[in-house]
C-alpha positions as CSV (number, residue, x, y, z in Angstrom):
1,M,-88.0,-129.8,-98.2
2,L,-90.2,-130.1,-95.1
3,A,-90.3,-133.8,-95.5
4,L,-86.5,-134.0,-95.7
5,L,-86.2,-131.9,-92.5
6,A,-88.7,-134.1,-90.7
7,L,-86.7,-137.2,-91.7
8,I,-83.4,-135.6,-90.4
9,A,-85.1,-134.7,-87.1
10,V,-86.4,-138.3,-86.7
11,S,-83.0,-139.8,-87.4
12,A,-81.3,-137.4,-84.9
13,N,-83.9,-138.3,-82.3
14,H,-83.2,-142.1,-82.8
15,A,-79.5,-141.5,-82.4
16,T,-79.9,-139.9,-79.1
17,Q,-82.6,-142.2,-77.7
18,A,-81.2,-145.5,-79.0
19,N,-78.0,-147.1,-77.7
20,V,-74.9,-148.7,-79.2
21,P,-74.1,-152.4,-78.9
22,V,-73.1,-153.4,-75.4
23,A,-69.5,-154.3,-76.5
24,E,-69.0,-150.7,-77.7
25,R,-70.3,-149.3,-74.5
26,M,-67.9,-151.4,-72.6
27,V,-65.0,-150.2,-74.7
28,L,-65.9,-146.6,-73.9
29,M,-66.1,-147.3,-70.2
30,E,-62.6,-148.9,-70.4
31,I,-61.3,-145.7,-72.1
32,Y,-63.0,-143.6,-69.4
33,S,-61.5,-145.7,-66.6
34,S,-57.9,-146.0,-68.0
35,T,-57.6,-142.2,-68.8
36,G,-58.9,-140.8,-65.5
37,G,-62.4,-140.0,-66.7
38,G,-63.5,-138.6,-63.4
39,R,-60.9,-135.9,-63.8
40,W,-61.7,-135.0,-67.4
41,S,-62.5,-131.3,-68.1
42,N,-65.8,-132.5,-69.5
43,H,-67.2,-135.9,-68.9
44,S,-70.8,-135.1,-69.4
45,G,-72.9,-138.2,-69.7
46,W,-70.0,-140.7,-69.3
47,A,-70.5,-143.6,-66.9
48,T,-74.2,-142.9,-66.7
49,E,-77.2,-144.8,-68.0
50,S,-77.9,-142.2,-70.7
51,S,-77.4,-143.1,-74.4
52,V,-73.7,-143.4,-75.3
53,C,-74.6,-141.2,-78.3
54,D,-75.3,-138.3,-75.8
55,W,-71.9,-138.7,-74.0
56,Y,-69.5,-135.8,-74.5
57,G,-67.3,-136.2,-77.5
58,V,-69.0,-139.3,-78.8
59,S,-70.5,-139.3,-82.3
60,C,-72.9,-142.1,-83.5
61,D,-74.3,-143.1,-86.9
62,F,-76.3,-145.9,-88.4
63,L,-74.9,-148.4,-90.8
64,E,-76.6,-148.8,-94.1
65,G,-79.2,-151.5,-93.8
66,D,-79.0,-151.9,-90.0
67,D,-81.9,-151.5,-87.7
68,A,-82.4,-147.8,-87.0
69,N,-82.5,-148.6,-83.3
70,H,-78.9,-149.7,-83.2
71,P,-76.4,-146.9,-83.9
72,V,-72.7,-147.4,-83.7
73,V,-69.8,-145.2,-82.5
74,V,-68.1,-143.5,-85.4
75,G,-66.2,-140.7,-83.7
76,L,-64.4,-139.7,-80.5
77,S,-63.4,-136.1,-80.0
78,L,-61.7,-135.7,-76.7
79,S,-58.9,-133.2,-77.4
80,L,-57.9,-130.7,-74.7
81,N,-59.9,-132.6,-72.1
82,N,-57.4,-133.5,-69.5
83,L,-57.1,-137.2,-70.3
84,E,-54.2,-138.9,-68.5
85,G,-53.1,-142.5,-68.6
86,T,-53.1,-145.0,-71.4
87,L,-55.4,-146.1,-74.1
88,P,-56.9,-149.6,-73.7
89,A,-56.2,-152.2,-76.3
90,S,-59.9,-152.6,-76.7
91,L,-60.1,-149.3,-78.4
92,A,-59.4,-151.1,-81.7
93,E,-62.7,-153.0,-81.2
94,L,-64.6,-149.9,-82.1
95,R,-64.8,-151.3,-85.7
96,H,-66.8,-148.4,-87.1
97,L,-64.7,-145.6,-85.7
98,K,-63.9,-143.1,-88.4
99,S,-62.5,-140.2,-86.3
100,L,-60.3,-140.2,-83.2
101,S,-59.1,-136.9,-81.8
102,L,-57.0,-137.0,-78.6
103,S,-54.6,-134.1,-79.1
104,D,-53.2,-132.0,-76.3
105,N,-53.9,-134.3,-73.4
106,R,-51.4,-136.2,-71.2
107,L,-51.7,-139.7,-72.6
108,S,-48.8,-142.2,-72.7
109,G,-48.4,-145.9,-73.5
110,I,-49.2,-146.9,-77.1
111,V,-51.8,-146.2,-79.7
112,P,-53.1,-149.6,-80.6
113,E,-51.5,-150.8,-83.8
114,A,-54.8,-151.8,-85.3
115,I,-55.9,-148.1,-85.0
116,L,-52.8,-146.8,-86.6
117,E,-53.0,-149.3,-89.4
118,R,-56.5,-148.1,-90.2
119,W,-55.2,-144.6,-90.3
120,D,-52.4,-145.7,-92.7
121,R,-55.1,-147.1,-95.0
122,H,-57.1,-143.9,-94.8
123,E,-60.0,-145.6,-93.1
124,L,-59.8,-143.4,-90.0
125,E,-58.8,-139.9,-89.1
126,F,-56.4,-139.6,-86.2
127,D,-54.9,-136.7,-84.2
128,G,-52.8,-137.6,-81.2
129,F,-50.5,-134.4,-81.2
130,G,-49.3,-133.3,-77.8
131,N,-49.2,-136.6,-76.0
132,T,-46.3,-138.9,-75.3
133,F,-47.3,-142.1,-77.0
134,S,-44.3,-144.6,-76.9
135,N,-44.9,-145.9,-80.4
136,L,-44.9,-142.4,-82.1
137,V,-42.0,-140.0,-82.7
138,L,-42.1,-137.0,-80.4
139,R,-38.9,-135.3,-81.5
140,A,-37.1,-135.1,-84.9
141,S,-34.1,-133.3,-86.2
142,V,-32.3,-132.7,-89.5
143,E,-28.7,-131.5,-89.8
144,H,-27.4,-130.5,-93.2
145,S,-23.7,-129.7,-93.8
146,A,-22.1,-128.9,-97.2
147,V,-18.4,-129.9,-96.7
148,A,-16.8,-127.4,-99.1
149,L,-18.8,-124.4,-98.0
150,L,-18.3,-122.3,-94.8
151,C,-21.5,-120.3,-95.3
152,S,-23.7,-118.4,-97.7
153,A,-25.2,-115.0,-97.4
154,T,-28.5,-116.1,-99.0
155,E,-28.8,-119.9,-98.8
156,D,-28.9,-122.6,-96.1
157,V,-25.8,-124.7,-96.6
158,R,-25.1,-125.5,-93.0
159,Y,-28.2,-125.8,-90.8
160,R,-30.1,-127.8,-88.2
161,I,-33.8,-128.0,-87.5
162,E,-35.4,-129.5,-84.4
163,F,-39.1,-130.4,-84.0
164,D,-40.2,-131.0,-80.4
165,E,-43.9,-131.9,-79.9
166,P,-43.9,-132.0,-76.0
167,K,-42.4,-128.5,-75.9
168,N,-44.6,-127.4,-78.9
169,R,-41.5,-125.8,-80.4
170,A,-39.7,-125.9,-83.7
171,T,-36.3,-124.3,-84.2
172,F,-34.3,-123.7,-87.3
173,Q,-30.6,-122.5,-87.1
174,S,-28.5,-121.7,-90.2
175,V,-24.9,-120.5,-90.5
176,R,-25.0,-117.5,-92.7
177,C,-22.2,-115.2,-94.1
178,A,-22.4,-111.6,-93.0
179,S,-22.0,-110.6,-96.7
180,G,-21.2,-112.1,-100.0
181,R,-17.5,-111.2,-99.7
182,S,-17.0,-111.9,-96.0
183,R,-16.1,-115.1,-94.1
184,K,-17.6,-113.6,-90.9
185,T,-20.7,-115.6,-90.0
186,Y,-23.8,-115.3,-87.8
187,C,-26.6,-117.7,-87.0
188,L,-30.0,-117.1,-88.5
189,V,-32.7,-118.4,-86.2
190,R,-36.3,-119.1,-87.0
191,E,-38.8,-120.4,-84.5
192,G,-42.4,-121.6,-84.6
193,T,-44.7,-124.5,-83.6
194,P,-44.0,-128.0,-84.8
195,P,-46.1,-130.1,-87.1
196,S,-47.5,-133.5,-85.9
197,L,-44.8,-136.2,-86.2
198,A,-47.3,-139.1,-86.2
199,R,-47.2,-139.5,-90.0
200,L,-43.4,-139.4,-89.9
201,S,-43.6,-142.2,-87.3
202,R,-45.6,-144.4,-89.5
203,G,-43.5,-143.8,-92.6
204,L,-40.3,-144.6,-90.7
205,R,-41.9,-147.8,-89.3
206,M,-42.8,-149.0,-92.8
207,L,-39.2,-148.2,-94.0
208,R,-37.8,-150.0,-91.0
209,F,-35.8,-146.9,-90.0
210,T,-34.6,-148.5,-86.7
211,T,-32.8,-151.2,-88.6
212,F,-30.6,-148.8,-90.6
213,R,-26.8,-148.4,-90.0
214,P,-25.8,-145.2,-88.2
215,Q,-23.7,-144.0,-91.2
216,Y,-23.6,-144.5,-95.0
217,D,-20.8,-143.3,-97.2
218,Y,-19.4,-144.2,-100.6
219,P,-18.9,-148.0,-100.4
220,F,-16.6,-148.5,-103.4
221,S,-15.0,-145.2,-104.1
222,S,-14.5,-141.8,-102.6
223,T,-15.6,-138.3,-103.3
224,T,-15.2,-134.8,-101.9
225,H,-17.2,-131.6,-101.7
226,G,-20.3,-133.4,-100.7
227,V,-23.2,-133.0,-98.3
228,Y,-23.6,-134.7,-94.9
229,L,-27.3,-135.2,-93.9
230,T,-28.1,-136.5,-90.4
231,T,-31.7,-137.3,-89.4
232,E,-32.7,-138.3,-85.9
233,A,-35.9,-139.4,-84.3
234,T,-36.9,-139.9,-80.7
235,W,-39.9,-141.9,-79.7
236,G,-42.2,-141.5,-76.7
237,D,-40.5,-144.4,-74.9
238,G,-37.2,-142.5,-75.0
239,S,-35.6,-144.6,-77.7
240,K,-33.6,-142.7,-80.3
241,M,-32.2,-143.4,-83.8
242,S,-29.8,-141.3,-85.8
243,V,-28.7,-141.9,-89.4
244,E,-26.0,-140.0,-91.3
245,T,-25.6,-140.1,-95.1
246,Y,-23.0,-138.6,-97.4
247,N,-24.2,-137.4,-100.8
248,E,-27.4,-139.5,-100.5
249,Q,-25.6,-142.8,-100.3
250,G,-27.3,-145.9,-98.8
251,P,-30.1,-148.2,-99.8
252,I,-33.2,-146.6,-101.3
253,E,-35.1,-147.1,-98.0
254,V,-32.5,-144.8,-96.2
255,W,-32.9,-142.1,-98.9
256,S,-36.7,-142.4,-98.7
257,A,-36.6,-142.1,-94.9
258,Q,-34.5,-139.0,-95.0
259,Q,-36.8,-137.5,-97.6
260,L,-39.6,-137.9,-95.1
261,F,-37.6,-135.8,-92.6
262,L,-36.9,-133.1,-95.2
263,G,-40.6,-133.1,-96.0
264,L,-41.2,-131.5,-92.6
265,L,-39.4,-128.4,-94.0
266,S,-41.6,-128.0,-97.0
267,D,-44.0,-125.1,-96.9
268,W,-43.4,-124.6,-93.2
269,S,-44.1,-121.1,-91.9
270,W,-42.0,-119.6,-89.1
271,E,-43.4,-117.2,-86.6
272,R,-40.2,-115.4,-85.5
273,E,-36.8,-114.7,-87.0
274,T,-33.7,-113.5,-85.0
275,R,-29.9,-113.5,-85.3
276,R,-27.3,-114.9,-82.9
277,A,-23.5,-114.8,-83.0
278,K,-23.2,-118.6,-83.2
279,C,-25.5,-121.6,-83.8
280,D,-25.8,-124.2,-81.1
281,F,-24.5,-127.0,-83.3
282,Q,-21.3,-125.1,-84.4
283,E,-18.1,-126.5,-82.9
């Protein structure tokens, strides 16, 4: 046991004394420069001659078989650190990066596609919640309306849910019957904090959500007493796309995309519940 502890201590000492390749150091300096590093809440060590592995939020490790004097950057943890600006394209050149945490800053622009593709393949952990990246969804909504039903006293047959990352707010509104025998309605409102919409963004991109038609109905026949489902996404650059289906009509990609939106509802816990006379989406 003593021998193992000694080995760990030596390895940790090497990580702090040695430095990463010059190319990786340059990438970190570009991140520092393009995100207002001098104004970060904590920029200890950054832009100094000290080992990169000692800089705030930087994690290093050694590759198997590599010289122990040459660590590489494997993690960046800069959440809640007052980063503002854009991420440099060179971020993707940190080839050994396994963890990237940038949540709750004021970053804009794009997350390099190469980084997101590595996240898609489960080669990297990514958290960008609370920023306004133009290539990620910031707001999403789902509206469900059963044509033949005015309301239900116990079920959600006419509802709308909105997830808003910038405002850190999620809102669910459902038209409910006052009782099982009454046609008088009220609006059941639930509120909470939204989930990250980054995974939704990637799924919609793979399904080519922005190429869908705005509406899908029965193409060769007609039916009544169905359900309208409208899903809408807004990206950080302000672009918006809305798709409405009736009774799950449309290509399989459209159905799959709408299931991604509905998945945001699964096992979601709400923090507050109130009642209103009328829901915002009611005519």
